[in-house]
C-alpha positions as CSV (number, residue, x, y, z in Angstrom):
1,M,112.5,-84.8,131.1
2,K,111.8,-81.5,132.8
3,L,114.8,-81.9,135.1
4,N,117.1,-82.2,132.1
5,Y,115.5,-79.1,130.7
6,F,116.1,-77.1,133.9
7,A,119.6,-78.5,134.3
8,K,120.5,-77.4,130.8
9,Q,119.0,-74.0,131.4
10,M,120.9,-73.5,134.7
11,S,124.1,-74.8,133.0
12,T,123.6,-72.3,130.2
13,V,122.9,-69.4,132.6
14,A,126.0,-70.3,134.7
15,R,128.2,-70.6,131.6
16,W,127.0,-67.1,130.4
17,M,127.6,-65.6,133.9
18,A,131.1,-67.1,134.1
19,T,131.9,-65.8,130.6
20,T,130.6,-62.3,131.5
21,L,132.6,-62.2,134.7
22,F,135.7,-63.4,132.9
23,C,135.3,-60.7,130.2
24,L,134.7,-58.0,132.9
25,F,137.9,-59.0,134.7
26,A,139.9,-59.1,131.5
27,I,138.7,-55.6,130.6
28,A,139.7,-54.4,134.1
29,F,143.2,-55.9,133.7
30,V,143.6,-54.5,130.2
31,W,142.5,-51.1,131.6
32,Q,145.1,-51.4,134.4
33,G,147.8,-52.1,131.8
34,A,147.2,-48.6,130.3
35,F,149.5,-47.2,133.0
36,F,152.5,-49.0,131.6
37,S,152.2,-47.3,128.2
38,N,152.4,-43.8,129.8
39,M,156.0,-42.7,129.6
40,A,155.3,-39.7,131.9
41,A,154.1,-42.1,134.6
42,I,157.3,-44.2,134.2
43,A,159.5,-41.1,134.4
44,A,157.7,-39.9,137.6
45,P,157.1,-43.0,139.7
46,A,155.7,-41.1,142.7
47,D,152.7,-40.0,140.7
48,M,152.2,-43.4,139.3
49,L,152.0,-44.9,142.8
50,I,149.2,-42.6,143.8
51,A,147.4,-43.3,140.5
52,S,147.8,-47.0,140.8
53,S,146.6,-47.1,144.4
54,D,143.5,-45.1,143.5
55,A,142.8,-47.1,140.4
56,G,143.4,-50.4,142.3
57,S,140.9,-49.4,145.0
58,Q,138.4,-48.4,142.3
59,A,138.9,-51.7,140.5
60,Q,138.5,-53.6,143.8
61,N,135.3,-51.7,144.6
62,K,133.9,-52.3,141.1
63,A,134.8,-56.0,141.3
64,A,133.0,-56.3,144.7
65,K,129.9,-54.4,143.3
66,D,129.8,-56.6,140.2
67,A,130.1,-59.7,142.4
68,R,127.2,-58.6,144.5
69,E,125.1,-57.9,141.4
70,T,125.9,-61.3,139.9
71,K,125.2,-63.1,143.1
72,G,121.8,-61.3,143.2
73,F,121.1,-62.5,139.7
74,V,122.0,-66.1,140.7
75,R,119.7,-65.8,143.7
76,D,116.9,-64.5,141.5
77,A,117.3,-67.3,139.0
78,A,117.2,-69.9,141.8
79,D,114.1,-68.3,143.2
80,K,112.4,-68.4,139.8
81,V,113.2,-72.0,139.3
82,E,111.9,-72.8,142.8
83,Q,108.7,-70.9,142.1
84,T,108.2,-72.7,138.8
85,A,108.7,-76.1,140.4
86,K,106.1,-75.2,143.1
87,S,103.6,-73.9,140.7
88,N,104.0,-77.0,138.5
89,A,103.4,-79.3,141.5
90,K,100.4,-77.2,142.4
91,R,99.0,-77.6,138.9
92,V,99.4,-81.3,139.1
93,E,97.7,-81.3,142.5
94,N,94.8,-79.3,141.1
95,A,94.5,-81.5,138.1
96,T,94.3,-84.7,140.3
97,D,91.8,-83.0,142.7
98,G,94.3,-83.5,145.6
99,D,93.5,-87.2,146.0
100,G,97.2,-88.1,146.8
101,S,97.7,-90.1,143.7
102,F,101.0,-91.5,142.5
103,V,101.3,-88.7,140.0
104,E,100.7,-86.0,142.6
105,R,103.2,-87.5,145.0
106,K,105.8,-87.8,142.2
107,A,105.2,-84.1,141.2
108,K,105.7,-83.0,144.8
109,K,108.8,-85.1,145.1
110,D,110.2,-83.8,141.8
111,A,109.4,-80.2,142.9
112,A,111.3,-80.7,146.2
113,R,114.3,-82.2,144.3
114,I,114.3,-79.3,141.8
115,E,114.2,-76.8,144.7
116,K,117.0,-78.6,146.5
117,R,119.1,-78.6,143.3
118,A,118.4,-75.0,142.6
119,E,119.6,-74.1,146.1
120,E,122.7,-76.2,145.7
121,D,123.5,-74.8,142.3
122,A,123.0,-71.2,143.5
123,A,125.2,-71.8,146.5
124,R,127.9,-73.4,144.3
125,T,127.7,-70.6,141.7
126,Q,127.8,-67.9,144.4
127,G,130.9,-69.7,145.9
128,A,132.6,-69.6,142.6
129,I,131.8,-65.9,142.3
130,D,133.3,-65.2,145.7
131,N,136.4,-67.2,144.7
132,T,136.8,-65.2,141.5
133,K,136.3,-61.9,143.3
134,N,138.9,-62.9,146.0
135,A,141.3,-63.9,143.2
136,V,140.9,-60.6,141.5
137,E,141.2,-58.6,144.7
138,S,144.3,-60.6,145.6
139,A,145.8,-59.9,142.2
140,I,145.0,-56.2,142.6
141,D,146.6,-56.2,146.0
142,N,149.7,-57.8,144.6
143,I,149.9,-55.2,141.9
144,K,149.5,-52.4,144.4
145,G,152.1,-54.0,146.6
146,A,154.6,-54.3,143.7
147,F,154.1,-50.6,142.9
148,S,154.5,-49.5,146.6
149,N,157.9,-51.3,146.9
């Protein structure tokens, strides 16, 4: 029962993080699109190249920083889940006076499984964050390349 609760919580957290990242990247792309509405920039492409290069670098730096912060949040969430699992197992051990009963062994096994899942979920989520960051950086590089040609 507890595992389902934690799985739902982690799923909800992951969904919110993915939505937040998507929104941040959408805002970055919309902000980049502001250069196309500037007629002076279109009339003077050399200035536009300098501005787009600087803006692209800034966007890449911001995306990298956001990815680091989000990965830190994922790591913190996984650590809290692991701490909670350990403390719950410890409570069961204290309640059963450490006699090695079935309930105590089950609590320890469940805690180990929750910790393992938290690590796997954190690693998978951090991998998805890296993939998203790489895709954004690639798109920015492609845009910068298109302007430099």
